[in-house]
C-alpha positions, 0 to 999 in steps of 0.5 A: 137389484133391490137397495137392500140386496145391493147394500148387503153386497157392498157391506161384505165382511172385510175379514172374509175378503181380505186380499193379500196376494203373494207371488210365487218365490222359489216355490215357497208360500209366504204368509202374512201374519195372522194367516190360517189354513182353511182347516184352522176354522178360526175365521181368519184369512186363508193362505193364497198363492199364484202358481206358474201352472196358471199360464199353461192352463190359460194358453191350453184353453186358448189353443182349444178355443182357437181350434173350435172358433176356426170352424165357425166361419170355415164354411161362410168365408168360402161360401160360394165354393161350398154352394157349388160343391154341395149344390145348396143355397147361400142361406143354407151356408149361412146356417153353417155359421149360425148353428154356432149361435142357435145351439148356444142359446138353449144349452148354455144354461145346463152347461153352466149348471154343470160347470158349477157342479163339476168344475172346469176340467170336466167342461174342458174334457167335454168340449175338446172331445165334442170338437174332436169328434165333429172334425172327424165326422167332417172328414167323411162328409167330402162328397157332393151328396153328403152335405147332411153329414158335414152339417152333423160335424159342424153341429157337433163342433157348435155343441163343443163351443157351448162348453168353451165360449163363456170359460175365459173369465172363470178360468181367469178368476180361478187361477189369477191374482187380482192384478192380472185377471183382466190380462188372463181373461184377454188371453182366453178371449185372444184364442177365440179371436185367433181362431176366427182369424185363421178361419177367415184366412186359411180356407180360401188358401187351402180350398181354391175355386176350381171347377174340377169337383174331384180336385175340389174334393181333395182340397176340402178333405186336406183342410178337414184333415189338418183340422181333425189332427189338431183337434185330436192333439189338443184333446189329448193335451187336455186329458193329461195337463188340464187341471181343475183348480190350484191347490190354494186360491189366487185371491181372497175373493176366490178363497171366499168362493170356495167356502160356499158349500154346494148344497147352499148354492142355487143356480136358479136363484143365481140367475134370478139375482142377476136378472134383478141387477139392472146395470148387468141387464143393460150390459147383457143387452148392449153386449148382445148388440155389439157382438151380434153385429160382429157375428153378422159381419163375419158370416156375411163378409164373403157375400159383401166382398164378392158383390163389389169385388167379384173373384176376390175370395182370397181377399175376402178372407184377408179382410176378415183376417184383418178385422180379427187380428186388429181386434186381438190387438185391441183385446190385449191392450184393453185387458192390460189397460183395465188391470192398470186403471180399473176404469171399466165403464169408461173403457167399455163406453169408449170402445163401444162408441169407436165401434160405431164410428168404425162401422160407419166408416166401413159402410161408407167406403165398402163400395168405393172400388178401393180394396185397400181402403176396405182393408184399412177401414175393416182393420179399424172396425175390428180393432174396437168391435172384437177388442170389445169382447174381453171388456164385456166379460170383465165388466160383467165379473165386476158388476155381479160379484160374487156370483159365478163368472160362468153364469154371467158370461153365459148369459152375455154369450147367450144374448149375443147369439140371439142378436147374432142369428137376428142380425144375420138373417135380417142383414142378409134379407136386406142385402139381397133386397137392397144393397150392402150399404142398407145392410151395414146402416142397419147395424149402425142403428143398433150399435148407436142404441148399444152405446146409449145403453152402455152409458146408462150403466152404473159402475158398481165394481163389486169385485174390486171393492171386495178386494180393496176392503180386504186389503185395507183390513190386512193392513190394519191388522198388521198395524195393530200387530206392530202396535201390540208388540211395541206396547208389550216391549214398552211395558217391560221393566227396564234394568238399570245401566251398569255404572262405570 
């Protein structure tokens, strides 16, 4: 981004950006002196409010994100079983996970445009509808000769993911105050991670490795029916519960965003501005490297564990569960830490470096024949690797304000999908030709590159600066009003005291 543009962004009108977040108390909307409603048209700060309903919205989103992300690894974690049932190769089963990544890349841009034009509710409805349709297509695909049908179902679910994956930061900014936006984003990402955890854990339990094909078909159908039932329930909930946005904005920064007429917003121009933002471009690449490594590890985990520990499909799922659950804890801790400290770059860099350390330790211990050690090292890797996900979203929102959070997170996720496909294919080929250690060293090299790039990012916290300036302006106005009232009292004529 040019110096002229940066100066323009950093000198935002404090009168517009004034931020005086008021908590909801007994259903009343409290106002500071000078607040005007948007209809007043006097250029005064708009009233803002936090609604209790915001927690329902973010947890509902987290739930349907869970249902979708569960299906990402549903096939891969028991890949050897699906290879036997459908009589396909390992690389074909890998594509059941990679289709999630491939679909996202071309479709994220039109979906983000749709988000900016139609809003969160339309995106939520389309995403949950596609997810529901995909799960029922899978239900009718449980026959050894119907692999194309089950692939179609997975393709529908991958389409749904495009409407889900980049939404946490958008929901957080539309519904939550500046002191809780990072925590809210972490909760949104939490659902995605929990879904991955269940995807690692549940399929090996529901679909044991049996030789009887009819029994195996019944196990697979049971798993698909459970998923379809949950997806249908969540789709109905979204229809009746999910709300576009609160009546009053949660922050003055969000109030300012509402005042921009749709005809004045250009999606293409927004993307071009983001791509000229050098710190954000560095974050796009470093985020893609980190999350791409996570996608590769998750997709190939079954193959890596089975190679060193034959017959341990269930434990492969449990190791995947350990990776993701540890990452969920890391995500929530990082979100709370960011809300309290606002140390976006320092936290992101520290977590990135620890991800590299965790990957090195995991790679070194995987082939030692001690499964309990793999559980510990995999958990340590997951704490930082998947704990990094909400950090990237929130750091991007800070670097790119006042651009749409959906656009910035969409670019991050697009980068992650591209690197995810490249790393999954490349690591799979390296494992086939050499061994798992060589494949994991391959990922370590790129995590090192990502750590260096993260260190080069300039910490330009535009959203925090905007809220800080607006808060200072609000305090200044209150002092001026108090001073004016004092002067008015002092200027009144004093009546002489009555004498006794």
